[in-house]
C-alpha positions in Angstrom: 115.8 74.5 69.9 114.1 76.2 66.9 116.3 78.6 64.7 114.0 81.4 65.3 114.9 81.3 68.8 118.7 81.8 68.5 120.4 84.0 70.7 122.3 87.1 69.2 125.5 88.8 70.5 125.1 92.5 70.6 127.9 94.7 69.6 128.0 98.8 69.2 127.2 100.6 66.2 129.5 103.3 65.4 126.5 105.7 66.4 126.2 104.3 69.7 123.4 102.0 68.8 123.5 98.1 69.4 124.6 96.1 66.1 124.2 92.3 66.4 126.9 89.8 65.3 125.6 87.1 62.9 123.1 84.9 64.6 123.3 81.0 64.6 120.3 80.3 62.5 121.9 82.7 59.8 125.1 80.9 59.7 123.4 77.3 59.8 121.6 78.8 56.6 124.7 80.1 55.1 126.6 76.9 56.0 123.7 74.6 54.3 123.8 76.9 51.0 127.6 76.3 50.9 127.2 72.8 51.2 124.4 72.7 48.6 126.7 74.7 46.2 129.4 72.4 46.7 127.4 69.6 45.9 125.9 71.3 42.7 129.6 71.7 41.6 130.4 68.1 42.2 127.5 67.0 40.4 125.8 65.0 43.2 122.6 67.7 43.1 121.4 69.2 39.9 122.4 73.0 39.8 118.8 74.2 39.5 117.5 71.9 42.5 120.5 73.5 44.3 119.1 76.9 43.5 115.6 75.9 44.6 116.5 74.3 47.9 119.0 77.1 48.8 116.4 80.0 48.2 113.9 77.9 50.1 116.0 77.5 53.1 116.5 81.4 53.0 112.9 82.5 52.2 111.6 80.1 55.0 113.9 81.8 57.7 113.4 85.5 56.4 109.5 84.7 56.2 109.5 83.2 59.7 110.7 86.3 61.0 108.7 88.7 59.0 105.6 87.0 60.2 106.6 87.4 63.6 107.0 91.0 62.9 103.4 91.2 61.2 101.3 89.3 63.8 99.8 91.2 66.4 100.6 90.6 70.0 103.4 88.2 68.8 106.5 90.5 68.6 109.6 89.4 70.3 111.3 92.7 70.2 114.7 93.8 68.5 116.6 91.1 70.5 114.4 88.3 69.2 113.0 87.7 65.8 110.0 90.2 66.4 109.1 92.7 69.0 107.6 90.8 72.1 110.1 92.5 74.4 108.7 95.9 73.6 105.8 94.8 75.7 108.0 95.3 78.8 107.3 98.4 81.0 110.9 99.5 80.5 110.4 100.0 76.6 109.3 103.4 75.6 105.7 103.8 74.2 107.0 105.2 71.1 108.7 101.8 70.2 105.3 100.2 70.6 103.8 102.5 68.3 106.7 101.9 65.6 106.3 98.3 66.0 102.5 98.6 65.2 103.3 100.8 62.5 105.7 98.0 61.1 103.1 95.3 61.0 101.6 96.1 57.4 104.9 96.6 55.7 106.4 93.3 57.5 103.2 91.5 56.0 103.8 92.7 52.5 107.6 92.0 52.4 106.9 88.4 54.0 104.6 87.9 51.3 107.2 89.1 48.6 110.0 87.0 50.1 107.7 84.1 50.1 106.7 84.7 46.3 110.6 84.8 45.4 111.2 81.5 47.2 108.1 79.8 45.7 109.1 81.0 42.1 112.5 79.5 42.5 111.2 76.6 44.0 108.7 75.8 41.2 111.2 76.1 38.5 112.6 72.7 38.7 109.1 71.2 38.5 107.9 72.7 35.3 109.1 72.2 31.8 112.2 74.1 30.4 109.7 76.3 28.0 107.8 77.3 30.8 110.4 78.3 33.2 111.1 81.8 31.9 107.5 82.8 31.9 106.9 81.3 35.5 110.0 83.2 36.5 108.7 86.5 35.2 105.5 86.4 36.8 106.8 85.5 40.2 109.0 88.4 39.7 106.0 90.6 38.9 104.1 89.6 41.9 107.1 89.9 44.3 108.0 93.4 42.8 104.6 94.6 43.5 104.7 93.3 47.1 108.1 94.5 47.8 107.2 98.0 46.5 104.3 98.0 48.8 105.9 97.0 51.9 109.1 99.6 51.2 106.5 102.3 50.8 104.7 101.2 54.1 108.1 101.3 56.2 107.9 104.2 58.9 110.1 107.2 58.6 109.7 108.0 55.0 109.5 111.8 54.2 108.3 113.6 51.3 110.8 115.0 49.2 110.6 118.6 47.7 110.3 118.8 43.8 113.7 119.7 43.1 114.8 116.6 45.1 112.5 114.4 43.2 113.6 115.7 39.9 117.1 114.9 41.0 116.4 111.4 42.1 114.4 110.8 38.8 117.5 111.9 36.8 119.6 109.7 38.9 117.6 106.7 38.5 117.1 107.0 34.9 120.8 107.7 34.3 121.8 104.7 36.3 119.0 102.6 34.9 120.2 103.3 31.2 123.6 102.3 32.1 122.8 99.2 33.5 120.5 98.3 30.7 123.3 99.0 28.3 125.7 97.1 30.4 123.3 94.1 30.3 122.7 94.5 26.6 126.3 94.7 25.6 127.0 91.6 27.9 124.7 89.6 26.5 125.7 86.7 24.2 125.9 87.8 20.3 122.9 86.8 18.3 119.3 87.3 18.6 118.0 88.3 21.8 115.0 86.6 23.4 112.2 88.7 24.5 112.3 87.4 27.9 116.1 88.5 28.2 115.2 92.1 26.7 112.3 92.3 29.3 114.8 91.1 32.3 117.5 93.5 31.2 115.2 96.5 30.9 113.2 95.9 34.1 116.1 94.7 36.2 118.3 97.6 35.1 115.7 100.3 36.0 114.8 98.4 39.1 118.1 98.0 40.4 118.7 101.6 39.7 115.7 102.8 41.6 116.6 100.4 44.5 120.3 101.5 44.6 119.7 105.3 44.3 117.1 105.1 47.2 119.3 102.8 49.4 122.0 105.3 49.1 119.8 108.2 50.0 118.6 106.2 53.1 122.0 104.6 54.1 122.3 107.2 57.0 119.3 108.6 57.7 117.2 105.4 57.5 119.5 102.4 57.8 116.8 99.6 58.4 115.0 100.9 55.4 118.3 101.1 53.2 119.1 97.3 54.4 115.5 96.3 53.2 116.2 98.0 49.8 119.5 96.1 49.3 117.9 92.9 50.0 115.1 93.7 47.8 117.4 94.5 45.0 119.5 91.4 45.8 116.6 89.0 45.6 115.3 90.5 42.6 118.8 90.5 40.9 118.9 86.9 41.5 115.8 86.0 40.1 116.3 88.2 37.0 119.8 86.6 36.5 118.2 83.1 37.0 115.5 83.9 34.5 118.2 85.1 32.1 120.4 82.3 32.4 117.4 79.8 31.7 116.5 81.5 28.7 120.2 81.2 27.3 120.3 77.4 28.7 123.2 78.2 30.7 125.7 75.6 32.4 125.1 74.6 35.7 128.0 76.3 37.2 126.5 79.7 35.9 123.1 78.7 37.5 124.8 78.5 41.0 125.9 82.1 40.9 122.3 83.2 41.7 122.4 81.4 45.0 124.2 83.9 46.9 121.8 87.0 45.8 118.7 85.1 46.5 119.6 83.6 49.9 121.4 87.1 51.1 118.4 89.4 49.8 115.7 87.3 51.8 117.8 87.4 55.0 118.7 91.2 54.5 115.1 92.1 54.0 114.2 90.5 57.5 117.2 92.0 59.0 116.3 95.5 57.9 112.5 95.4 58.9 113.7 94.1 62.4 115.9 97.3 62.7 113.2 99.7 61.4 110.9 98.1 64.3 113.6 98.5 67.1 113.9 102.4 66.3 116.2 102.4 63.3 118.9 104.7 64.8 120.6 106.8 62.5 124.3 106.1 61.3 126.8 109.0 62.3 127.9 111.6 59.6 126.4 114.0 57.3 124.3 113.4 54.2 125.4 110.8 51.8 127.9 111.9 48.9 126.6 112.9 45.6 129.6 111.6 43.7 128.4 107.9 43.5 125.2 108.9 42.0 127.1 111.0 39.3 129.8 109.0 38.5 128.5 105.6 39.1 126.5 105.7 35.4 129.7 106.9 33.4 131.9 104.1 35.0 129.1 101.2 34.6 128.8 102.2 30.9 132.5 102.4 30.4 133.5 99.1 31.9 130.6 97.4 30.2 131.7 98.8 26.7 135.3 97.9 27.4 134.4 94.5 28.3 132.0 94.1 25.1 135.1 95.2 22.9 137.4 93.0 24.5 135.0 89.9 24.2 133.1 90.5 21.2 134.5 93.4 19.1 132.3 95.9 17.1 129.0 97.4 18.5 125.9 97.2 16.7 124.1 100.6 15.8 121.4 100.0 18.2 123.8 99.4 20.8 125.7 102.3 20.2 122.5 104.5 20.5 121.8 103.0 23.6 125.1 103.8 25.0 124.9 107.4 23.6 121.6 108.0 25.6 123.3 107.8 28.8 125.4 110.8 28.0 122.6 113.5 27.8 121.4 112.4 31.4 125.0 112.5 32.7 125.0 116.1 31.4 121.6 117.1 32.9 123.0 115.5 36.1 126.1 117.6 36.0 124.1 120.8 35.5 122.0 119.7 38.6 125.2 119.4 40.5 126.5 122.5 39.5 123.3 124.4 40.2 123.1 122.7 43.4 126.7 123.5 44.2 126.1 127.1 43.4 123.0 127.5 45.7 124.9 125.6 48.5 127.7 128.0 48.1 125.4 130.9 48.1 123.8 129.8 51.1 127.1 129.1 52.7 128.3 132.5 52.1 125.1 134.0 53.5 125.3 131.9 56.5 129.1 132.8 56.9 128.3 136.6 56.5 125.5 136.2 58.8 127.9 134.6 61.3 130.5 137.1 60.9 128.2 139.9 61.4 126.9 138.4 64.7 130.8 137.6 65.6 131.8 141.0 64.8 128.9 142.9 66.7 129.0 140.5 69.6 130.2 141.8 73.1 132.3 138.4 73.4 135.9 137.7 72.1 135.6 134.3 70.6 138.6 131.8 70.5 139.3 128.3 69.0 141.9 126.4 70.9 143.5 123.1 69.4 144.6 120.3 71.3 147.8 122.0 72.7 145.7 125.2 73.7 147.2 127.4 71.1 145.0 129.9 69.6 143.8 129.0 66.2 141.4 131.7 65.3 139.8 134.7 67.1 136.6 136.6 66.3 137.1 140.1 64.7 135.6 141.4 67.9 138.9 141.0 69.5 140.5 144.3 67.7 137.2 146.4 68.9 137.0 144.8 72.7 140.4 144.3 73.4 142.9 146.0 70.9 144.1 142.6 70.0 145.4 141.7 66.6 145.8 138.3 64.8 149.3 138.7 64.8 149.4 139.0 68.8 147.2 136.2 69.4 146.9 133.4 66.8 149.2 130.7 67.1 150.2 131.4 71.0 149.3 129.5 74.0 146.1 130.8 75.3 147.6 130.9 79.1 150.3 133.1 77.5 147.8 136.0 77.3 146.6 135.6 80.8 148.2 136.8 84.2 150.8 134.8 85.7 148.7 134.1 88.9 145.8 133.0 86.7 147.8 130.5 84.4 147.5 127.3 86.6 143.7 127.7 87.4 143.2 128.1 83.6 145.3 125.2 82.5 143.4 123.0 85.1 140.0 124.1 83.6 141.1 123.4 80.1 142.4 120.0 80.8 139.2 119.4 82.7 137.0 120.4 79.8 139.1 118.1 77.5 138.7 115.1 80.1 134.9 115.7 79.8 134.4 117.6 83.0 131.8 119.9 83.1 133.9 123.3 83.1 132.9 126.3 85.5 133.5 129.9 84.4 137.1 130.6 83.7 138.0 134.1 85.7 141.1 135.4 84.7 143.1 138.7 83.7 143.9 138.9 80.3 146.5 141.4 78.8 144.8 143.5 76.0 146.7 145.2 73.1 147.9 148.1 75.3 149.2 145.9 77.6 146.8 146.5 80.4 145.2 143.8 82.3 141.4 143.2 81.9 139.2 141.1 84.1 137.5 138.5 82.0 135.3 135.7 82.5 135.2 132.8 80.0 132.9 130.1 79.2 134.5 126.8 77.7 132.6 124.7 75.0 134.2 121.3 73.8 133.5 121.2 70.0 136.1 118.8 69.2 133.3 116.3 67.9 132.2 118.9 65.3 134.7 118.0 62.3 134.1 121.6 60.9 135.7 122.9 64.3 137.5 120.3 66.3 138.5 122.8 68.9 137.5 124.3 72.5 135.6 127.4 72.0 136.3 130.1 74.6 133.6 133.1 74.7 135.6 135.4 76.5 133.7 138.5 78.0 135.4 141.8 79.5 133.8 142.2 83.0 136.2 144.7 84.4 133.6 147.4 84.6 131.0 145.1 86.0 133.4 144.1 88.8 134.4 147.7 89.7 130.8 148.4 90.2 130.2 145.1 92.3 133.3 146.2 94.6 131.7 149.7 94.7 128.2 148.3 95.7 129.8 145.9 98.1 131.9 148.8 99.9 128.9 150.9 100.0 126.9 147.9 101.5 129.5 147.3 104.2 130.3 150.9 105.2 128.5 153.4 107.1 128.1 156.5 104.9 128.3 159.1 107.7 131.5 157.9 109.5 133.2 155.8 106.8 133.4 152.8 109.1 132.5 149.3 108.4 128.9 148.2 109.4 127.6 145.6 111.4 128.0 142.6 108.8 131.6 143.5 108.2 132.4 143.2 111.9 130.5 139.9 112.0 132.5 138.5 109.4 135.7 139.6 111.0 134.6 138.1 114.2 133.8 134.9 112.3 137.3 134.8 110.7 139.1 135.4 114.0 136.7 132.8 116.0 139.8 130.3 116.3 142.4 133.0 117.2 142.9 135.4 120.2 141.4 139.0 120.7 138.2 141.0 122.1 135.4 142.7 121.1 134.6 146.1 122.7 131.1 147.7 121.9 131.0 151.2 123.0 127.6 152.8 123.6 127.1 156.6 123.8 125.0 158.5 126.1 123.6 162.0 125.4 123.4 161.9 121.9 119.7 161.6 121.6 119.6 164.9 123.7 122.1 166.5 121.3 120.0 165.6 118.4 116.8 166.8 119.9 118.3 170.1 121.6 120.6 171.1 118.5 119.3 169.2 115.6 120.6 166.2 113.6 123.2 168.1 111.6 125.1 168.8 115.3 124.6 165.2 116.2 125.9 164.0 113.0 129.3 166.0 113.7 129.7 164.6 116.9 129.0 160.9 115.7 131.9 161.7 112.9 134.3 163.1 115.8 133.6 160.1 117.9 134.5 157.9 114.8 137.7 159.9 114.3 138.6 159.6 117.9 138.0 155.7 117.9 140.3 155.2 114.8 143.0 157.4 116.6 142.9 155.5 119.6 142.9 151.8 118.2 145.8 150.1 117.0 146.5 149.6 113.2 145.3 146.0 113.1 142.0 146.8 115.1 138.7 147.0 113.2 136.2 149.8 114.2 132.6 149.4 113.1 129.5 151.6 113.5 126.6 149.1 114.8 123.8 151.3 115.1 123.4 155.0 115.6 125.0 155.3 119.0 126.8 152.1 119.3 130.1 151.3 118.0 132.1 147.9 117.8 136.0 147.4 118.0 137.6 144.2 117.0 141.3 144.1 118.6 143.9 141.5 118.3 145.4 142.1 121.8 144.6 139.9 124.9 142.3 140.5 127.7 144.6 143.0 129.8 145.5 145.3 126.7 141.9 145.3 125.7 140.7 146.7 129.1 143.5 149.2 128.5 142.2 150.2 125.1 138.7 150.5 126.6 140.2 152.9 129.4 141.7 154.8 126.5 138.8 155.1 124.6 136.7 156.2 127.8 139.1 158.9 128.0 139.1 160.0 124.4 135.3 160.1 124.4 134.9 162.0 127.6 136.7 165.2 126.1 134.3 167.9 125.1 132.9 168.0 121.3 133.3 171.3 119.6 130.1 171.9 117.4 128.4 174.9 116.0 127.1 176.9 119.0 129.5 175.6 121.6 130.6 172.4 123.2 128.8 169.1 124.1 129.8 166.3 126.2 128.8 162.6 125.8 129.3 159.8 128.1 130.2 156.2 127.2 129.6 152.6 128.3 132.1 149.8 127.3 131.4 146.1 127.2 134.2 143.6 126.7 134.2 140.1 125.5 136.8 137.5 124.1 136.5 136.4 120.6 138.1 133.1 120.9 135.9 129.9 120.7 132.5 131.6 120.3 130.3 132.3 117.3 130.2 135.8 115.9 126.6 136.6 117.1 127.3 135.3 120.3 130.5 137.3 120.8 128.6 140.4 119.8 125.6 139.6 122.1 128.3 139.0 125.0 129.9 142.2 124.5 126.3 144.2 124.1 125.4 142.6 127.5 128.4 143.9 129.3 127.9 147.3 127.7 124.2 147.3 129.2 125.5 146.4 132.4 128.2 149.2 132.5 125.2 151.9 131.4 123.3 150.4 134.5 126.1 150.7 136.8 126.5 154.5 136.0 128.3 154.9 132.7 131.7 156.0 131.7 132.7 152.6 132.9 134.0 149.1 131.5 132.6 146.0 132.1 133.6 142.4 131.2 131.2 139.8 130.1 130.7 136.7 132.3 128.1 134.1 132.8 126.5 135.6 136.0 126.3 139.0 134.1 124.3 137.4 131.4 121.9 135.7 133.7 121.4 139.0 135.4 120.7 140.7 132.2 118.4 137.9 131.0 116.6 138.3 134.1 116.3 142.2 133.6 115.1 141.5 130.0 112.4 139.1 131.5 111.2 141.7 134.0 111.0 144.2 131.4 108.8 142.2 129.1 106.6 141.0 132.0 106.0 144.0 134.1 104.0 146.1 131.6 100.3 145.0 132.4 101.0 143.7 135.6 98.8 146.1 137.6 96.0 145.3 135.1 96.4 141.6 135.5 96.4 142.0 139.3 99.9 140.3 139.9 100.8 143.4 142.6 100.7 142.7 146.2 101.3 144.4 149.6 102.9 142.7 152.5 103.0 144.8 155.9 105.7 144.6 158.7 104.4 145.9 161.9 106.3 148.8 163.7 106.4 148.5 167.3 107.5 150.8 170.5 110.7 149.7 172.0 109.5 150.5 175.5 106.4 148.1 175.4 106.6 146.3 172.2 103.2 147.2 171.4 102.3 147.9 167.6 102.1 151.7 166.5 102.0 151.2 162.7 103.0 149.1 159.8 105.1 149.7 156.8 103.5 148.7 153.3 106.1 146.5 151.4 105.6 145.6 147.6 105.7 142.4 146.1 105.0 141.4 142.2 103.4 137.8 142.4 104.8 137.0 138.6 103.4 133.6 137.3 106.2 133.4 135.0 109.0 134.9 137.4 107.8 134.2 140.9 107.8 136.8 143.7 109.6 139.9 142.6 111.0 142.2 145.4 111.1 146.2 145.1 114.7 146.4 144.9 114.6 144.3 141.6 110.9 145.8 140.3 111.4 149.7 141.0 114.5 150.1 138.7 112.7 148.2 135.8 109.6 150.2 136.3 111.4 153.6 136.6 113.3 152.7 133.1 109.9 151.7 131.5 108.0 154.9 132.8 105.8 152.6 135.0 106.7 154.2 138.2 103.7 156.3 138.6 101.4 153.5 137.8 102.8 151.4 140.4 102.9 154.1 142.8 99.4 155.0 142.3 98.2 151.3 142.8 100.4 150.8 146.2 99.1 154.2 147.7 95.4 153.3 147.1 95.8 149.8 148.3 97.6 150.8 151.7 95.1 153.4 152.5 92.4 150.9 151.8 94.1 148.7 154.0 94.7 151.3 156.7 90.9 152.1 156.6 90.0 148.4 157.2 92.4 148.1 160.3 91.1 151.5 161.8 88.3 150.2 163.6 87.2 150.7 167.2 89.7 152.7 169.1 92.6 151.2 167.1 94.8 154.0 165.8 97.6 152.6 163.5 99.7 154.5 161.0 100.8 153.3 157.6 104.1 154.2 156.0 104.5 153.9 152.1 107.8 154.3 150.3 108.0 156.8 147.4 110.8 157.9 145.1 111.7 161.3 144.5 110.7 160.8 140.9 107.3 160.1 142.3 107.2 162.9 144.5 108.3 165.2 141.8 105.0 164.6 139.8 102.8 167.7 139.5 99.7 165.8 140.7 101.2 163.7 143.6 99.7 165.8 146.2 96.3 166.0 144.7 96.4 162.1 144.3 97.4 161.7 147.9 94.6 163.9 149.1 91.9 162.2 146.8 93.1 158.7 148.1 92.8 159.6 151.6 89.3 161.3 151.1 88.1 158.3 149.2 88.8 155.8 152.0 88.2 158.3 154.5 91.7 157.9 156.3 92.7 160.7 158.6 96.0 162.4 156.9 98.1 162.0 160.2 97.6 158.1 159.9 99.5 158.0 156.6 103.3 158.3 156.5 105.2 159.0 153.3 108.8 157.6 153.4 111.7 158.9 150.9 114.9 157.2 151.2 117.8 159.5 151.9 120.4 158.2 149.4 118.3 158.7 146.5 117.5 162.4 147.3 120.7 163.9 145.8 120.2 166.6 143.2 116.3 166.3 143.9 116.8 167.9 147.2 114.7 171.1 146.5 111.8 169.3 145.0 111.7 167.0 147.8 111.6 169.6 150.2 108.9 171.3 148.4 106.7 168.2 148.3 107.4 167.1 151.8 106.3 170.3 152.9 103.0 170.2 150.8 102.2 166.8 152.3 102.7 168.1 155.8 100.2 171.1 155.0 97.8 168.2 154.3 98.6 166.6 157.8 100.1 163.6 156.1 103.3 162.8 158.1 106.6 162.1 156.3 109.8 160.3 157.3 113.3 159.9 156.0 114.2 156.4 155.3 117.7 154.6 155.0 119.3 157.5 156.9 123.1 156.7 157.0 124.6 158.1 160.1 128.0 157.8 158.8 127.1 160.1 156.1 124.7 162.4 157.8 124.4 166.1 156.5 123.3 168.2 159.8 122.2 171.1 157.5 120.1 168.7 155.2 118.6 167.0 158.2 117.5 170.5 159.6 116.2 171.4 156.1 113.9 168.4 155.3 110.4 168.8 156.5 110.2 165.3 158.3 108.4 163.8 161.2 110.1 160.3 161.5 113.9 159.4 161.0 114.6 155.6 160.0 118.2 154.9 160.9 119.9 152.4 158.6 121.0 149.1 160.5 125.1 150.0 160.3 124.6 152.8 162.9 122.6 150.4 165.5 125.2 147.7 164.8 128.1 149.7 165.7 126.6 150.6 169.1 125.8 147.0 169.6 129.5 146.0 168.6 130.6 148.4 171.6 132.3 150.6 169.1 132.1 153.7 171.3 134.7 156.1 172.1 137.0 155.3 174.8 136.1 156.3 178.5 137.2 159.7 179.3 137.8 160.8 175.8 134.6 163.3 176.1 133.2 162.0 172.8 129.8 160.5 172.1 128.8 157.7 170.0 127.7 159.0 166.5 124.2 157.2 167.0 123.6 159.0 170.2 124.4 162.1 168.5 121.9 161.6 165.5 119.2 160.4 168.0 119.9 163.7 170.4 119.7 165.7 167.2 116.6 164.3 166.1 115.1 164.6 169.3 115.8 168.2 169.5 114.5 168.8 166.0 111.1 167.1 167.2 111.7 164.1 165.1 110.4 160.5 166.2 113.5 157.8 165.8 112.8 154.5 164.1 115.4 152.0 164.0 114.9 149.6 161.2 116.2 146.4 160.1 116.5 145.0 163.5 117.4 141.4 162.9 118.5 140.2 166.8 117.5 141.0 170.1 120.9 142.5 170.8 120.2 144.9 168.1 116.9 145.7 169.8 118.5 146.3 173.0 121.1 148.6 171.4 118.4 150.5 169.7 116.6 151.1 172.9 119.7 152.2 174.8 120.5 154.6 172.0 117.0 156.3 172.6 115.2 155.0 169.7 111.5 155.4 170.2 110.4 152.6 167.6 111.6 149.4 166.1 111.2 147.7 163.1 112.7 144.3 161.7 112.8 140.4 161.6 113.6 140.3 165.4 110.2 142.2 166.0 107.7 141.2 163.5 108.3 139.6 160.0 106.6 141.1 157.0 103.3 139.3 156.2 99.9 139.3 154.5 97.1 141.7 155.5 95.4 138.7 157.0 98.1 137.5 159.3 99.0 141.1 160.3 95.5 141.5 161.4 95.5 138.5 163.4 99.0 139.6 165.0 97.2 143.2 165.8 94.2 141.1 167.7 96.9 139.7 170.2 97.1 143.4 171.3 93.6 144.9 171.9 95.1 147.9 173.8 97.2 148.9 170.6 95.8 152.6 169.9 98.8 154.8 169.3 
């Protein structure tokens, strides 16, 4: 396998980059060189041939590597001899670009290494008189190629004028010291011209290379390695030339093998590192003392060696040595000036830093490895009234509240372990002994040599936290009553989800009337009093909240029985009159109850609110528990409220008709129009479910107008020939109370040409109640139009004889329970002289001139009982079921003589 394809073992640089162990090819070259040197020392091979062979081996290996770096498309990358692996997709583009920039430099340095190797290789082949000249020529050409290659290496920056002057002084002073050392160490006697040129050129060349290598050692390590290799190769060739001039013995010639071989290998290694990215070495700028002290040390050692070996100095040598002194003085002056400038800059930066720290709103603390405070910023006195004596040297946790010590210690330990720390929230004791709420950020600066500490930025957040708490209190509190709001109540319900307890939702009725009649100020007074009574009634562990304007919520920890008892006490407390400006007001309340455990907060609130709505529908001033059937009813109610608006316009309302028959001959005398809502979403909806929703939605008038118009139109269609039937229509007291009801009824009759006496308007007796006066007036008005009137659902057990005499009606419809009693034989005992209640009502109605209709007859027995009781007409499933207009008309066709 070729030596250039050997595998290297990567190791870590101190900077985290990758350093390579010696490669097998390098080790083989060094081993071969060592064997050649030993052979030369043993006299087996001429020394100059050993130098030539060893230099050729090193130059060939280095040249192959440099040629691979210089050839386009032949790169093998930093892991091989070149950059081929940089062509892989995972290698960044910047490395490709850097490799391309290295090619010219690699080419020139390859040529320089080849020139040095060829120069040394041809020396044994030429005569002894020409060896110095050949060596000098080869050295000159190699120096030019080396200089061009080094200047073309990437990463070189342009130095400012002051730095260039400093480097020039360093090169000249070090060069003079090296020239002096070479001069005084040469053998006594006349110095050949070649030795003089070699001493001068070599001294200044090595000085320039050494100063440049020291400057780039950390910033450009690869370039510094190239410089060291170049310097070693030049030094070896110069030394070889001087030794050949003085006809030195063979062992002396063998000392040049090391610099020549190592110089070639270092040059190739440096270029390879530059092409691979050339990562910087850790640390700051290079120290200045080597450049300042090295010239003096070299000159002193050389002078001491000369005195020890040769004795006195020649005058020219003394002058050459003294020439180093002025340069050392200049360099010292430059160093002093630089130090003063650096000191002034550092002082300015420190003053700037202190000004920033002193005026900052954060307290900065530096903590050592034991978490003791090593330094605090000057803002400590201004922000926390803390002096250095109170803080510096103490453990940081000793300044914190005992409850916050453990959390702070854990965060500090985590920061030291490399865990990204979060904000440290803790209470810090200030210089006055008060606890201040603070938040601190932690920064691990132990890698910074100047700090080597944990840096804490401590900020007083007490005022901000107080404002946050105040804002939160405002956000969760009802400003009028001081009670918590809906959001806080939901949070409490969520916290008690897996516990016991109940939620009571209290709805007030009548508050809108108070606001409209007496103003919102009076209404607010009543609401505040409601909140006071709620708080006074509930237990100390119960939560009272205001949900919306007239709704309140109470979360109690008690069980179902005690929660219901609490609801009863709340009803009693809220029923008391409220003293306001101008008198008293009364409010009604409805309470819904739902258990807390096992349900989400929103579900519990929804369930309790559904129960409250049910309580309001059932008459107010009552308590209702939530259950699944209740939710079904209320969901059904919501669906009805959603679908009913627009039902008339969509044509979804319909009428069915139930015939009314004479009980003596069972012939039809009339029909009752029964409302049906044929909803495509909800199916068929009956009046018992439809009318309460229509009344709540203020749609009763619209529905009533449609029913009256459709019934009269149908009656007109049936009133053909000698058939004379009447049509009864149900109306509510609220419809009767409408100011235009009489006018609308007359207009509908006129529109369809229906005789007024063919229309019967029915009103249910249980719904009259407080509307008796209005109902009497409207029924009288209808009779004046010729329209007959009827009292529906008359309950004999609750009959009011005075009310019956007062109502202007023509027909009386008995509720079924009155007939059922007669059918069941519930008559007074024989001989008691008492008459059945049904007989009394029928007898009274007959005397008042009323026609009696027995309604809701379900069985033949009930039909017989109604006839025996004296009822003239009957209506119910036992006689005829409600049906559509077409089917009822077909039914009428079976009775051609029906003409009443």
